[in-house]
C-alpha positions as a Markdown table, in Angstrom:
| # | Residue | x | y | z |
|---|---|---|---|---|
| 1 | Met | 77.9 | 97.1 | 98.4 |
| 2 | Gln | 78.0 | 94.5 | 101.2 |
| 3 | Asp | 79.9 | 92.1 | 98.9 |
| 4 | Ile | 82.6 | 94.8 | 98.4 |
| 5 | Glu | 82.7 | 95.5 | 102.2 |
| 6 | His | 83.1 | 91.7 | 102.8 |
| 7 | Ile | 86.0 | 91.6 | 100.3 |
| 8 | Gln | 87.7 | 94.6 | 102.1 |
| 9 | Lys | 87.3 | 92.8 | 105.4 |
| 10 | Arg | 88.8 | 89.6 | 104.1 |
| 11 | Ala | 91.7 | 91.5 | 102.5 |
| 12 | Leu | 92.5 | 93.4 | 105.7 |
| 13 | Lys | 92.4 | 90.1 | 107.7 |
| 14 | Ile | 94.9 | 88.6 | 105.3 |
| 15 | Ile | 97.2 | 91.7 | 105.5 |
| 16 | Tyr | 96.9 | 92.5 | 109.2 |
| 17 | Gly | 96.2 | 89.0 | 110.6 |
| 18 | His | 93.2 | 87.4 | 112.1 |
| 19 | Asp | 93.8 | 88.7 | 115.6 |
| 20 | Thr | 93.2 | 92.3 | 114.4 |
| 21 | Ser | 89.7 | 93.6 | 114.4 |
| 22 | Tyr | 88.2 | 95.2 | 111.3 |
| 23 | Leu | 88.1 | 98.7 | 112.8 |
| 24 | Glu | 91.8 | 98.4 | 113.9 |
| 25 | Ala | 92.8 | 97.2 | 110.5 |
| 26 | Leu | 91.0 | 100.1 | 108.9 |
| 27 | Ala | 92.8 | 102.5 | 111.1 |
| 28 | Met | 96.2 | 101.0 | 110.4 |
| 29 | Ala | 95.5 | 101.0 | 106.6 |
| 30 | Asp | 94.1 | 104.6 | 106.9 |
| 31 | Leu | 90.9 | 103.5 | 105.2 |
| 32 | Glu | 87.2 | 104.0 | 105.8 |
| 33 | Thr | 84.3 | 101.5 | 105.7 |
| 34 | Met | 82.7 | 101.2 | 102.3 |
| 35 | Ser | 79.5 | 102.8 | 103.5 |
| 36 | Glu | 81.3 | 105.8 | 105.0 |
| 37 | Arg | 83.2 | 106.2 | 101.7 |
| 38 | Leu | 80.0 | 105.9 | 99.6 |
| 39 | Asp | 78.3 | 108.5 | 101.9 |
| 40 | Leu | 81.3 | 110.9 | 101.5 |
| 41 | Leu | 81.4 | 110.5 | 97.7 |
| 42 | Gly | 77.6 | 111.0 | 97.4 |
| 43 | Arg | 77.7 | 114.1 | 99.6 |
| 44 | Arg | 80.6 | 115.6 | 97.5 |
| 45 | Phe | 78.7 | 114.8 | 94.3 |
| 46 | Phe | 75.5 | 116.5 | 95.6 |
| 47 | Gln | 77.5 | 119.6 | 96.7 |
| 48 | Lys | 78.9 | 119.9 | 93.1 |
| 49 | Ile | 75.4 | 119.7 | 91.7 |
| 50 | Val | 74.2 | 122.4 | 94.1 |
| 51 | Ala | 77.1 | 124.7 | 93.4 |
| 52 | Asn | 76.9 | 124.4 | 89.6 |
| 53 | Lys | 73.6 | 125.8 | 88.3 |
| 54 | Ala | 74.6 | 124.7 | 84.7 |
| 55 | Asp | 74.7 | 121.0 | 85.9 |
| 56 | Pro | 71.8 | 119.1 | 84.2 |
| 57 | Leu | 70.8 | 117.6 | 87.6 |
| 58 | His | 70.6 | 121.0 | 89.2 |
| 59 | Gly | 67.3 | 121.5 | 87.3 |
| 60 | Leu | 65.8 | 118.7 | 89.4 |
| 61 | Leu | 66.3 | 120.7 | 92.6 |
| 62 | Gln | 63.4 | 123.1 | 93.4 |
| 63 | Glu | 64.6 | 126.1 | 95.3 |
| 64 | Asn | 62.4 | 127.1 | 98.3 |
| 65 | Ala | 60.6 | 130.4 | 98.0 |
| 66 | Lys | 60.4 | 130.3 | 101.8 |
| 67 | Gln | 63.4 | 129.2 | 103.7 |
| 68 | Val | 62.4 | 126.1 | 105.6 |
| 69 | Val | 64.1 | 125.7 | 109.0 |
| 70 | Thr | 64.6 | 122.3 | 110.5 |
| 71 | Arg | 66.9 | 121.4 | 113.3 |
| 72 | Ser | 68.1 | 125.1 | 113.3 |
| 73 | Arg | 69.3 | 124.8 | 109.7 |
| 74 | Met | 68.0 | 126.4 | 106.5 |
| 75 | Lys | 67.0 | 124.1 | 103.8 |
| 76 | Pro | 67.6 | 125.8 | 100.4 |
| 77 | Phe | 65.7 | 123.2 | 98.3 |
| 78 | Lys | 62.1 | 122.0 | 98.5 |
| 79 | Tyr | 61.6 | 118.3 | 99.2 |
| 80 | Val | 58.9 | 117.1 | 96.8 |
| 81 | Pro | 57.5 | 113.7 | 97.8 |
| 82 | Ala | 58.0 | 111.0 | 95.2 |
| 83 | Lys | 55.0 | 109.4 | 93.6 |
| 84 | Thr | 56.7 | 106.2 | 92.7 |
| 85 | Lys | 59.2 | 103.9 | 94.5 |
| 86 | Arg | 61.7 | 104.3 | 91.7 |
| 87 | Thr | 61.8 | 108.0 | 92.1 |
| 88 | Asn | 61.8 | 107.7 | 95.9 |
| 89 | Asp | 64.9 | 105.5 | 95.7 |
| 90 | Ser | 66.8 | 108.0 | 93.4 |
| 91 | Phe | 70.0 | 109.8 | 94.3 |
| 92 | Ile | 68.3 | 113.3 | 94.3 |
| 93 | Gln | 65.6 | 112.2 | 96.8 |
| 94 | Tyr | 68.2 | 110.6 | 99.0 |
| 95 | Ala | 70.4 | 113.7 | 98.9 |
| 96 | Leu | 67.5 | 116.1 | 99.7 |
| 97 | Asn | 66.6 | 113.9 | 102.7 |
| 98 | His | 70.1 | 113.5 | 104.1 |
| 99 | Trp | 72.5 | 116.2 | 102.9 |
| 100 | Gln | 70.9 | 119.6 | 102.6 |
């Protein structure tokens, strides 16, 4: 993703000039950074999975029998610690940690 971000920075420098900062160019182009965009798309995708119980990935979410409250919010799904690095790096684990 850093390569794509670098390409976006270079393109904005070409379009808006070298005297314009990256954040100013993003604002003028009405764009977001690639990491912000990726986070937004991931959050939307996770919300679709949560909302659609027929989604095959919804089966990977384990609903809490007890409502777990953290930072004054209810967490509807149980976080199950991963046993392998591959599972720990998966989208579902990331989503459970960051977006519920």
